[in-house]
mmCIF file as Biopython writes it, N, C-alpha, C and O atoms, coordinates in Angstrom:
data_model
#
loop_
_atom_site.group_PDB
_atom_site.id
_atom_site.type_symbol
_atom_site.label_atom_id
_atom_site.label_alt_id
_atom_site.label_comp_id
_atom_site.label_asym_id
_atom_site.label_entity_id
_atom_site.label_seq_id
_atom_site.pdbx_PDB_ins_code
_atom_site.Cartn_x
_atom_site.Cartn_y
_atom_site.Cartn_z
_atom_site.occupancy
_atom_site.B_iso_or_equiv
_atom_site.auth_seq_id
_atom_site.auth_asym_id
_atom_site.pdbx_PDB_model_num
ATOM 1   N N  . UNK A ? 1  ? 5.255   -12.396 -3.655  1.0 0.0 1  A 1 
ATOM 2   C CA . UNK A ? 1  ? 3.986   -11.782 -3.286  1.0 0.0 1  A 1 
ATOM 3   C C  . UNK A ? 1  ? 3.882   -10.419 -3.993  1.0 0.0 1  A 1 
ATOM 4   O O  . UNK A ? 1  ? 4.881   -9.721  -4.168  1.0 0.0 1  A 1 
ATOM 5   N N  . UNK A ? 2  ? 2.694   -10.067 -4.383  1.0 0.0 2  A 1 
ATOM 6   C CA . UNK A ? 2  ? 2.493   -8.801  -5.088  1.0 0.0 2  A 1 
ATOM 7   C C  . UNK A ? 2  ? 2.470   -7.625  -4.117  1.0 0.0 2  A 1 
ATOM 8   O O  . UNK A ? 2  ? 2.344   -7.799  -2.905  1.0 0.0 2  A 1 
ATOM 9   N N  . UNK A ? 3  ? 2.591   -6.444  -4.672  1.0 0.0 3  A 1 
ATOM 10  C CA . UNK A ? 3  ? 2.543   -5.227  -3.853  1.0 0.0 3  A 1 
ATOM 11  C C  . UNK A ? 3  ? 1.182   -5.091  -3.179  1.0 0.0 3  A 1 
ATOM 12  O O  . UNK A ? 3  ? 1.094   -4.653  -2.032  1.0 0.0 3  A 1 
ATOM 13  N N  . UNK A ? 4  ? 0.124   -5.465  -3.889  1.0 0.0 4  A 1 
ATOM 14  C CA . UNK A ? 4  ? -1.210  -5.400  -3.298  1.0 0.0 4  A 1 
ATOM 15  C C  . UNK A ? 4  ? -1.320  -6.343  -2.110  1.0 0.0 4  A 1 
ATOM 16  O O  . UNK A ? 4  ? -1.853  -5.967  -1.066  1.0 0.0 4  A 1 
ATOM 17  N N  . UNK A ? 5  ? -0.826  -7.546  -2.258  1.0 0.0 5  A 1 
ATOM 18  C CA . UNK A ? 5  ? -0.854  -8.493  -1.134  1.0 0.0 5  A 1 
ATOM 19  C C  . UNK A ? 5  ? -0.055  -7.962  0.050   1.0 0.0 5  A 1 
ATOM 20  O O  . UNK A ? 5  ? -0.474  -8.106  1.198   1.0 0.0 5  A 1 
ATOM 21  N N  . UNK A ? 6  ? 1.084   -7.355  -0.224  1.0 0.0 6  A 1 
ATOM 22  C CA . UNK A ? 6  ? 1.897   -6.770  0.847   1.0 0.0 6  A 1 
ATOM 23  C C  . UNK A ? 6  ? 1.139   -5.661  1.566   1.0 0.0 6  A 1 
ATOM 24  O O  . UNK A ? 6  ? 1.167   -5.574  2.794   1.0 0.0 6  A 1 
ATOM 25  N N  . UNK A ? 7  ? 0.468   -4.821  0.799   1.0 0.0 7  A 1 
ATOM 26  C CA . UNK A ? 7  ? -0.282  -3.714  1.381   1.0 0.0 7  A 1 
ATOM 27  C C  . UNK A ? 7  ? -1.430  -4.216  2.244   1.0 0.0 7  A 1 
ATOM 28  O O  . UNK A ? 7  ? -1.628  -3.737  3.360   1.0 0.0 7  A 1 
ATOM 29  N N  . UNK A ? 8  ? -2.184  -5.179  1.731   1.0 0.0 8  A 1 
ATOM 30  C CA . UNK A ? 8  ? -3.311  -5.733  2.493   1.0 0.0 8  A 1 
ATOM 31  C C  . UNK A ? 8  ? -2.800  -6.444  3.749   1.0 0.0 8  A 1 
ATOM 32  O O  . UNK A ? 8  ? -3.427  -6.349  4.805   1.0 0.0 8  A 1 
ATOM 33  N N  . UNK A ? 9  ? -1.694  -7.142  3.652   1.0 0.0 9  A 1 
ATOM 34  C CA . UNK A ? 9  ? -1.103  -7.791  4.826   1.0 0.0 9  A 1 
ATOM 35  C C  . UNK A ? 9  ? -0.712  -6.754  5.878   1.0 0.0 9  A 1 
ATOM 36  O O  . UNK A ? 9  ? -0.887  -6.983  7.074   1.0 0.0 9  A 1 
ATOM 37  N N  . UNK A ? 10 ? -0.184  -5.617  5.434   1.0 0.0 10 A 1 
ATOM 38  C CA . UNK A ? 10 ? 0.163   -4.537  6.360   1.0 0.0 10 A 1 
ATOM 39  C C  . UNK A ? 10 ? -1.085  -4.013  7.053   1.0 0.0 10 A 1 
ATOM 40  O O  . UNK A ? 10 ? -1.072  -3.772  8.260   1.0 0.0 10 A 1 
ATOM 41  N N  . UNK A ? 11 ? -2.172  -3.835  6.290   1.0 0.0 11 A 1 
ATOM 42  C CA . UNK A ? 11 ? -3.439  -3.398  6.883   1.0 0.0 11 A 1 
ATOM 43  C C  . UNK A ? 11 ? -3.892  -4.366  7.966   1.0 0.0 11 A 1 
ATOM 44  O O  . UNK A ? 11 ? -4.330  -3.949  9.038   1.0 0.0 11 A 1 
ATOM 45  N N  . UNK A ? 12 ? -3.785  -5.644  7.684   1.0 0.0 12 A 1 
ATOM 46  C CA . UNK A ? 12 ? -4.218  -6.661  8.662   1.0 0.0 12 A 1 
ATOM 47  C C  . UNK A ? 12 ? -3.410  -6.589  9.950   1.0 0.0 12 A 1 
ATOM 48  O O  . UNK A ? 12 ? -3.957  -6.726  11.045  1.0 0.0 12 A 1 
ATOM 49  N N  . UNK A ? 13 ? -2.114  -6.374  9.814   1.0 0.0 13 A 1 
ATOM 50  C CA . UNK A ? 13 ? -1.237  -6.332  10.990  1.0 0.0 13 A 1 
ATOM 51  C C  . UNK A ? 13 ? -1.455  -5.048  11.797  1.0 0.0 13 A 1 
ATOM 52  O O  . UNK A ? 13 ? -1.513  -5.089  13.026  1.0 0.0 13 A 1 
ATOM 53  N N  . UNK A ? 14 ? -1.574  -3.920  11.113  1.0 0.0 14 A 1 
ATOM 54  C CA . UNK A ? 14 ? -1.646  -2.622  11.784  1.0 0.0 14 A 1 
ATOM 55  C C  . UNK A ? 14 ? -3.029  -2.310  12.367  1.0 0.0 14 A 1 
ATOM 56  O O  . UNK A ? 14 ? -3.140  -1.508  13.294  1.0 0.0 14 A 1 
ATOM 57  N N  . UNK A ? 15 ? -4.067  -2.928  11.838  1.0 0.0 15 A 1 
ATOM 58  C CA . UNK A ? 15 ? -5.433  -2.615  12.270  1.0 0.0 15 A 1 
ATOM 59  C C  . UNK A ? 15 ? -5.709  -3.177  13.656  1.0 0.0 15 A 1 
ATOM 60  O O  . UNK A ? 15 ? -5.347  -4.308  13.977  1.0 0.0 15 A 1 
ATOM 61  N N  . UNK A ? 16 ? -6.356  -2.359  14.460  1.0 0.0 16 A 1 
ATOM 62  C CA . UNK A ? 16 ? -6.729  -2.790  15.809  1.0 0.0 16 A 1 
ATOM 63  C C  . UNK A ? 16 ? -8.110  -3.438  15.833  1.0 0.0 16 A 1 
ATOM 64  O O  . UNK A ? 16 ? -8.408  -4.230  16.727  1.0 0.0 16 A 1 
ATOM 65  N N  . UNK A ? 17 ? -8.950  -3.107  14.861  1.0 0.0 17 A 1 
ATOM 66  C CA . UNK A ? 17 ? -10.307 -3.653  14.808  1.0 0.0 17 A 1 
ATOM 67  C C  . UNK A ? 17 ? -10.642 -4.071  13.374  1.0 0.0 17 A 1 
ATOM 68  O O  . UNK A ? 17 ? -9.963  -3.686  12.422  1.0 0.0 17 A 1 
ATOM 69  N N  . UNK A ? 18 ? -11.689 -4.856  13.247  1.0 0.0 18 A 1 
ATOM 70  C CA . UNK A ? 18 ? -12.168 -5.243  11.924  1.0 0.0 18 A 1 
ATOM 71  C C  . UNK A ? 18 ? -12.649 -4.013  11.143  1.0 0.0 18 A 1 
ATOM 72  O O  . UNK A ? 18 ? -12.453 -3.923  9.931   1.0 0.0 18 A 1 
ATOM 73  N N  . UNK A ? 19 ? -13.273 -3.079  11.844  1.0 0.0 19 A 1 
ATOM 74  C CA . UNK A ? 19 ? -13.747 -1.851  11.187  1.0 0.0 19 A 1 
ATOM 75  C C  . UNK A ? 19 ? -12.581 -1.066  10.602  1.0 0.0 19 A 1 
ATOM 76  O O  . UNK A ? 19 ? -12.679 -0.524  9.501   1.0 0.0 19 A 1 
ATOM 77  N N  . UNK A ? 20 ? -11.484 -1.007  11.336  1.0 0.0 20 A 1 
ATOM 78  C CA . UNK A ? 20 ? -10.310 -0.289  10.847  1.0 0.0 20 A 1 
ATOM 79  C C  . UNK A ? 20 ? -9.762  -0.959  9.582   1.0 0.0 20 A 1 
ATOM 80  O O  . UNK A ? 20 ? -9.351  -0.273  8.646   1.0 0.0 20 A 1 
ATOM 81  N N  . UNK A ? 21 ? -9.757  -2.290  9.551   1.0 0.0 21 A 1 
ATOM 82  C CA . UNK A ? 21 ? -9.350  -3.006  8.337   1.0 0.0 21 A 1 
ATOM 83  C C  . UNK A ? 21 ? -10.238 -2.605  7.166   1.0 0.0 21 A 1 
ATOM 84  O O  . UNK A ? 21 ? -9.755  -2.344  6.064   1.0 0.0 21 A 1 
ATOM 85  N N  . UNK A ? 22 ? -11.535 -2.559  7.417   1.0 0.0 22 A 1 
ATOM 86  C CA . UNK A ? 22 ? -12.480 -2.181  6.374   1.0 0.0 22 A 1 
ATOM 87  C C  . UNK A ? 22 ? -12.256 -0.766  5.886   1.0 0.0 22 A 1 
ATOM 88  O O  . UNK A ? 22 ? -12.336 -0.497  4.688   1.0 0.0 22 A 1 
ATOM 89  N N  . UNK A ? 23 ? -11.977 0.136   6.806   1.0 0.0 23 A 1 
ATOM 90  C CA . UNK A ? 23 ? -11.736 1.535   6.437   1.0 0.0 23 A 1 
ATOM 91  C C  . UNK A ? 23 ? -10.487 1.661   5.568   1.0 0.0 23 A 1 
ATOM 92  O O  . UNK A ? 23 ? -10.495 2.374   4.565   1.0 0.0 23 A 1 
ATOM 93  N N  . UNK A ? 24 ? -9.422  0.972   5.951   1.0 0.0 24 A 1 
ATOM 94  C CA . UNK A ? 24 ? -8.207  0.988   5.131   1.0 0.0 24 A 1 
ATOM 95  C C  . UNK A ? 24 ? -8.505  0.471   3.728   1.0 0.0 24 A 1 
ATOM 96  O O  . UNK A ? 24 ? -8.060  1.052   2.739   1.0 0.0 24 A 1 
ATOM 97  N N  . UNK A ? 25 ? -9.255  -0.618  3.647   1.0 0.0 25 A 1 
ATOM 98  C CA . UNK A ? 25 ? -9.581  -1.193  2.345   1.0 0.0 25 A 1 
ATOM 99  C C  . UNK A ? 25 ? -10.446 -0.244  1.522   1.0 0.0 25 A 1 
ATOM 100 O O  . UNK A ? 25 ? -10.213 -0.073  0.326   1.0 0.0 25 A 1 
ATOM 101 N N  . UNK A ? 26 ? -11.440 0.371   2.153   1.0 0.0 26 A 1 
ATOM 102 C CA . UNK A ? 26 ? -12.292 1.332   1.443   1.0 0.0 26 A 1 
ATOM 103 C C  . UNK A ? 26 ? -11.465 2.482   0.873   1.0 0.0 26 A 1 
ATOM 104 O O  . UNK A ? 26 ? -11.667 2.888   -0.272  1.0 0.0 26 A 1 
ATOM 105 N N  . UNK A ? 27 ? -10.546 2.999   1.663   1.0 0.0 27 A 1 
ATOM 106 C CA . UNK A ? 27 ? -9.715  4.110   1.204   1.0 0.0 27 A 1 
ATOM 107 C C  . UNK A ? 27 ? -8.808  3.682   0.056   1.0 0.0 27 A 1 
ATOM 108 O O  . UNK A ? 27 ? -8.563  4.460   -0.865  1.0 0.0 27 A 1 
ATOM 109 N N  . UNK A ? 28 ? -8.310  2.456   0.106   1.0 0.0 28 A 1 
ATOM 110 C CA . UNK A ? 28 ? -7.502  1.922   -0.985  1.0 0.0 28 A 1 
ATOM 111 C C  . UNK A ? 28 ? -8.313  1.858   -2.275  1.0 0.0 28 A 1 
ATOM 112 O O  . UNK A ? 28 ? -7.849  2.298   -3.327  1.0 0.0 28 A 1 
ATOM 113 N N  . UNK A ? 29 ? -9.515  1.316   -2.196  1.0 0.0 29 A 1 
ATOM 114 C CA . UNK A ? 29 ? -10.362 1.173   -3.376  1.0 0.0 29 A 1 
ATOM 115 C C  . UNK A ? 29 ? -10.784 2.542   -3.904  1.0 0.0 29 A 1 
ATOM 116 O O  . UNK A ? 29 ? -10.824 2.748   -5.117  1.0 0.0 29 A 1 
ATOM 117 N N  . UNK A ? 30 ? -11.097 3.477   -3.013  1.0 0.0 30 A 1 
ATOM 118 C CA . UNK A ? 30 ? -11.464 4.826   -3.452  1.0 0.0 30 A 1 
ATOM 119 C C  . UNK A ? 30 ? -10.310 5.465   -4.225  1.0 0.0 30 A 1 
ATOM 120 O O  . UNK A ? 30 ? -10.522 6.061   -5.281  1.0 0.0 30 A 1 
ATOM 121 N N  . UNK A ? 31 ? -9.101  5.341   -3.704  1.0 0.0 31 A 1 
ATOM 122 C CA . UNK A ? 31 ? -7.929  5.876   -4.387  1.0 0.0 31 A 1 
ATOM 123 C C  . UNK A ? 31 ? -7.734  5.212   -5.741  1.0 0.0 31 A 1 
ATOM 124 O O  . UNK A ? 31 ? -7.403  5.881   -6.720  1.0 0.0 31 A 1 
ATOM 125 N N  . UNK A ? 32 ? -7.936  3.903   -5.802  1.0 0.0 32 A 1 
ATOM 126 C CA . UNK A ? 32 ? -7.816  3.175   -7.069  1.0 0.0 32 A 1 
ATOM 127 C C  . UNK A ? 32 ? -8.817  3.698   -8.092  1.0 0.0 32 A 1 
ATOM 128 O O  . UNK A ? 32 ? -8.447  3.981   -9.232  1.0 0.0 32 A 1 
ATOM 129 N N  . UNK A ? 33 ? -10.071 3.829   -7.700  1.0 0.0 33 A 1 
ATOM 130 C CA . UNK A ? 33 ? -11.092 4.310   -8.628  1.0 0.0 33 A 1 
ATOM 131 C C  . UNK A ? 33 ? -10.831 5.744   -9.087  1.0 0.0 33 A 1 
ATOM 132 O O  . UNK A ? 33 ? -11.138 6.097   -10.226 1.0 0.0 33 A 1 
ATOM 133 N N  . UNK A ? 34 ? -10.280 6.550   -8.228  1.0 0.0 34 A 1 
ATOM 134 C CA . UNK A ? 34 ? -10.012 7.943   -8.593  1.0 0.0 34 A 1 
ATOM 135 C C  . UNK A ? 34 ? -8.840  8.089   -9.562  1.0 0.0 34 A 1 
ATOM 136 O O  . UNK A ? 34 ? -8.817  9.026   -10.361 1.0 0.0 34 A 1 
ATOM 137 N N  . UNK A ? 35 ? -7.863  7.174   -9.503  1.0 0.0 35 A 1 
ATOM 138 C CA . UNK A ? 35 ? -6.631  7.351   -10.260 1.0 0.0 35 A 1 
ATOM 139 C C  . UNK A ? 35 ? -6.415  6.344   -11.386 1.0 0.0 35 A 1 
ATOM 140 O O  . UNK A ? 35 ? -5.613  6.605   -12.283 1.0 0.0 35 A 1 
ATOM 141 N N  . UNK A ? 36 ? -7.094  5.219   -11.370 1.0 0.0 36 A 1 
ATOM 142 C CA . UNK A ? 36 ? -6.962  4.238   -12.445 1.0 0.0 36 A 1 
ATOM 143 C C  . UNK A ? 36 ? -7.664  4.779   -13.684 1.0 0.0 36 A 1 
ATOM 144 O O  . UNK A ? 36 ? -8.862  5.060   -13.635 1.0 0.0 36 A 1 
ATOM 145 N N  . UNK A ? 37 ? -6.945  4.932   -14.792 1.0 0.0 37 A 1 
ATOM 146 C CA . UNK A ? 37 ? -7.544  5.535   -15.991 1.0 0.0 37 A 1 
ATOM 147 C C  . UNK A ? 37 ? -8.829  4.856   -16.472 1.0 0.0 37 A 1 
ATOM 148 O O  . UNK A ? 37 ? -9.718  5.525   -17.000 1.0 0.0 37 A 1 
ATOM 149 N N  . UNK A ? 38 ? -8.935  3.549   -16.297 1.0 0.0 38 A 1 
ATOM 150 C CA . UNK A ? 38 ? -10.152 2.850   -16.742 1.0 0.0 38 A 1 
ATOM 151 C C  . UNK A ? 38 ? -11.383 3.264   -15.947 1.0 0.0 38 A 1 
ATOM 152 O O  . UNK A ? 38 ? -12.500 3.168   -16.456 1.0 0.0 38 A 1 
ATOM 153 N N  . UNK A ? 39 ? -11.206 3.719   -14.719 1.0 0.0 39 A 1 
ATOM 154 C CA . UNK A ? 39 ? -12.341 4.040   -13.858 1.0 0.0 39 A 1 
ATOM 155 C C  . UNK A ? 39 ? -12.490 5.521   -13.537 1.0 0.0 39 A 1 
ATOM 156 O O  . UNK A ? 39 ? -13.587 5.971   -13.206 1.0 0.0 39 A 1 
ATOM 157 N N  . UNK A ? 40 ? -11.420 6.276   -13.628 1.0 0.0 40 A 1 
ATOM 158 C CA . UNK A ? 40 ? -11.439 7.687   -13.214 1.0 0.0 40 A 1 
ATOM 159 C C  . UNK A ? 40 ? -12.518 8.487   -13.941 1.0 0.0 40 A 1 
ATOM 160 O O  . UNK A ? 40 ? -13.138 9.367   -13.345 1.0 0.0 40 A 1 
ATOM 161 N N  . UNK A ? 41 ? -12.746 8.194   -15.206 1.0 0.0 41 A 1 
ATOM 162 C CA . UNK A ? 41 ? -13.754 8.933   -15.972 1.0 0.0 41 A 1 
ATOM 163 C C  . UNK A ? 41 ? -15.172 8.434   -15.716 1.0 0.0 41 A 1 
ATOM 164 O O  . UNK A ? 41 ? -16.138 9.119   -16.052 1.0 0.0 41 A 1 
ATOM 165 N N  . UNK A ? 42 ? -15.307 7.251   -15.128 1.0 0.0 42 A 1 
ATOM 166 C CA . UNK A ? 42 ? -16.635 6.672   -14.895 1.0 0.0 42 A 1 
ATOM 167 C C  . UNK A ? 42 ? -17.293 7.181   -13.617 1.0 0.0 42 A 1 
ATOM 168 O O  . UNK A ? 42 ? -18.520 7.211   -13.518 1.0 0.0 42 A 1 
ATOM 169 N N  . UNK A ? 43 ? -16.488 7.576   -12.650 1.0 0.0 43 A 1 
ATOM 170 C CA . UNK A ? 43 ? -17.019 7.947   -11.339 1.0 0.0 43 A 1 
ATOM 171 C C  . UNK A ? 43 ? -16.610 9.374   -10.995 1.0 0.0 43 A 1 
ATOM 172 O O  . UNK A ? 43 ? -15.421 9.687   -10.943 1.0 0.0 43 A 1 
ATOM 173 N N  . UNK A ? 44 ? -17.584 10.231  -10.764 1.0 0.0 44 A 1 
ATOM 174 C CA . UNK A ? 44 ? -17.258 11.598  -10.373 1.0 0.0 44 A 1 
ATOM 175 C C  . UNK A ? 44 ? -16.934 11.678  -8.883  1.0 0.0 44 A 1 
ATOM 176 O O  . UNK A ? 44 ? -16.110 12.492  -8.465  1.0 0.0 44 A 1 
ATOM 177 N N  . UNK A ? 45 ? -17.584 10.835  -8.089  1.0 0.0 45 A 1 
ATOM 178 C CA . UNK A ? 45 ? -17.334 10.765  -6.645  1.0 0.0 45 A 1 
ATOM 179 C C  . UNK A ? 45 ? -17.281 9.306   -6.221  1.0 0.0 45 A 1 
ATOM 180 O O  . UNK A ? 45 ? -18.017 8.466   -6.739  1.0 0.0 45 A 1 
ATOM 181 N N  . UNK A ? 46 ? -16.410 9.023   -5.284  1.0 0.0 46 A 1 
ATOM 182 C CA . UNK A ? 46 ? -16.368 7.695   -4.667  1.0 0.0 46 A 1 
ATOM 183 C C  . UNK A ? 46 ? -16.444 7.936   -3.172  1.0 0.0 46 A 1 
ATOM 184 O O  . UNK A ? 46 ? -15.544 8.526   -2.574  1.0 0.0 46 A 1 
ATOM 185 N N  . UNK A ? 47 ? -17.529 7.472   -2.582  1.0 0.0 47 A 1 
ATOM 186 C CA . UNK A ? 47 ? -17.758 7.698   -1.163  1.0 0.0 47 A 1 
ATOM 187 C C  . UNK A ? 47 ? -17.409 6.484   -0.343  1.0 0.0 47 A 1 
ATOM 188 O O  . UNK A ? 47 ? -17.541 5.345   -0.790  1.0 0.0 47 A 1 
ATOM 189 N N  . UNK A ? 48 ? -16.961 6.751   0.869   1.0 0.0 48 A 1 
ATOM 190 C CA . UNK A ? 48 ? -16.746 5.681   1.837   1.0 0.0 48 A 1 
ATOM 191 C C  . UNK A ? 48 ? -18.088 5.331   2.490   1.0 0.0 48 A 1 
ATOM 192 O O  . UNK A ? 48 ? -19.027 6.126   2.456   1.0 0.0 48 A 1 
ATOM 193 N N  . UNK A ? 49 ? -18.168 4.162   3.071   1.0 0.0 49 A 1 
ATOM 194 C CA . UNK A ? 49 ? -19.405 3.710   3.700   1.0 0.0 49 A 1 
ATOM 195 C C  . UNK A ? 49 ? -19.908 4.726   4.730   1.0 0.0 49 A 1 
ATOM 196 O O  . UNK A ? 49 ? -21.104 5.011   4.784   1.0 0.0 49 A 1 
ATOM 197 N N  . UNK A ? 50 ? -19.013 5.265   5.535   1.0 0.0 50 A 1 
ATOM 198 C CA . UNK A ? 50 ? -19.384 6.213   6.576   1.0 0.0 50 A 1 
ATOM 199 C C  . UNK A ? 50 ? -19.843 7.567   6.057   1.0 0.0 50 A 1 
ATOM 200 O O  . UNK A ? 50 ? -20.475 8.333   6.785   1.0 0.0 50 A 1 
ATOM 201 N N  . UNK A ? 51 ? -19.529 7.863   4.811   1.0 0.0 51 A 1 
ATOM 202 C CA . UNK A ? 51 ? -19.922 9.139   4.223   1.0 0.0 51 A 1 
ATOM 203 C C  . UNK A ? 51 ? -21.371 9.095   3.813   1.0 0.0 51 A 1 
ATOM 204 O O  . UNK A ? 51 ? -21.896 10.080  3.293   1.0 0.0 51 A 1 
#
């Protein structure tokens, strides 16, 4: 299993609600967009749904 699959599986186990799962996923994707070289220069801000 990949590291991403392990991380998402951890989110599923630790989350108490579906919303919490979504929040964990949003934060993961925001971090990816901010630090992945292919995307970091394309986006000046990455907002979460609640923002």
